[in-house]
N, C-alpha and C positions, 0 to 999 in steps of 0.2 A: 153693174146690175146683172150682167151675165154671169160674173163670177160668183155671186151669191146664189143665183138660181142653180149653177152647177154643183155647189156644195150642198144645197138641199137635195138636188136630184141624187147625188152620191149618198148623201145620208140616208134617203128613202130606200135606195137599192140595197145598202148594207143592212138596214133594218129588215127588209123583206128576206135577204139571204140568212140572216140570224134566225128569223121566225121559221123559215121553211127548214133549216137544219134542225132546230128544237123538234118540230113536228115529225120529221123523219126518224130522229133519235127515239123519241117517245113511241112512235108507232112500231119501230123495231123492236123495242122492249116488249110491247104488247103482243107482238106476233111471234116472239122468240119461242123456240121449243123448249120443253122442259127436259132437263137431264134425266135420263133412265139409267138405272144401275142393274146389270145383269148379275145375278147371284145363283145361277143354276150350278149343279155340281161340277161342271167343266170350268167355270170361272167363279170362284167363290171367295170374295174378299171378306174373310171373317173379321168380326169386330164391330166397333161403334161407327154408325153413320148418321151424323148430326143433321137436324132440320136446319137448313140454311139461315133462316131467319125467326128462329123460335127457340123454345126450351126443351123440346122433344128430341129423341134420337131413337134409332133402332139398334139392336144388337143382332148381328148375323151370325148364326151358329152353322158351320159347316160340319154336318153330322154324317159325312161320307154316305154309306149305303142307306141311311135313314133320312135322306134329303137335306135340304137347306132350310132351316127354321129361324123364325125371328121372334123377338119381343119388342114391344114399344115401351119407352120409359121416359120419365121426366130426367133430363140430363142436367139441367140447371134449375134446382128447386127454388132457391130464393125465398123471401118472405114478402108479403103474406103467402101462405101455401095455395097451390092451385086447388080449386073446388073439388075435382075427381081424384086427387092424389095427395099424399102426405109423406112424411119421412118414413113411415112404415108400409106404405102402399104406393110406390112410385112406378110399379111395372104393370103392363096391361098385355095379356096374351089370350088368344082364343084359338081353339083348335081349328075352326073353320078357315081362318085366314093366315094363321101363324105358321102352319106345317107345309113343308115342300114349296116354298116360295121360289119362283123363278126370276122375277125382276120387280124393281120398285122405283117410284118417283116421288120425290117430295114436291108438292104443287105451290105455286106462289101464294095460295090462300092458307098455307100451313097444314093442309090435309095430306094424307099419304095414299097413293094409288099403288096397288100391288097385284100381282098375278100368281097363281098357284098351279101345280100339277096335280093331276088326279091320282097320281101313284100313291102318295102318302098324305096328300092335301085334298082339296075339294074340286080342283079344276074350274077355277073362277077368277074373275077380276073383281077386287074390292076397292071401295073408296072408304078410307078411315078418317074420323075426325078425332085425333087423339085427346084433345082437349074436353071431349065430351064422352069419351069412350063409346063411340058410336061407329058401327060399321054398316056398310050397304053393298049388296051384291049389284054390280053392274052387268055382268055376264057370267053365265055358268053353262058350261058344255060337259055333259057326262063323259068321263073317260078321256078328257083332253088334257094336253099339256100346253099351257097358255104362256105366252111371253108378250110383254109390252114392246112395241116397236117404236111409236112415237106419240108424244102428247103435245098438242098445240092448241091453246085456248080451251075450248070445251070438247075437242075431238081426240079420242084415244084410238089409235090403231094398234091392233093386236094380230099376232099370228098364233095358230094352234095346230096341234096335231092329234088326231085320234087314231090309235093303231099305227100302221105303217103306210098310211095313204098319202103322205106327204103334207106339206103345210097349207092351210087355208088361211085367208086374211078377212078380217072384219073391222069395221069402224064403229065405235060406241060413242054417243054423244052424253057427256055427264050433264046431270041435272040436279 
């Protein structure tokens, strides 16, 4: 009888261990930071940057003295066609957010977060929903060069510089 009790106790402890391990793994994924790609003139990875779990991508254009510019496009068209896009209309670009991009991050919800410089761009942080061709300004600072620093859950940390006064930091809450 003692032996049966010991097996049940061991089984219970192993089950608890497995459950706790699963919880830690899942919470780690939920708390993981989103990868940010810096595409400023110093570090400019020209070319296609695919959405990790979706059909969209951006193309980065390293235009030297004209800044670093992007376009969003449907990289994997497939059928049926996406509502906002078709074979003759697979690109989306808007001067407000596509010019002089400093950094971007594909979010887990398949939206695109990016920051721009005010030199040729707008000096703002944007949240783009490529599937609906919608953009939203999260932060705009006149004359600023803004870079994404970290993205974790709904918090976006940015650093920006206006003139030559050094970097300042700000946290944005995405809603």
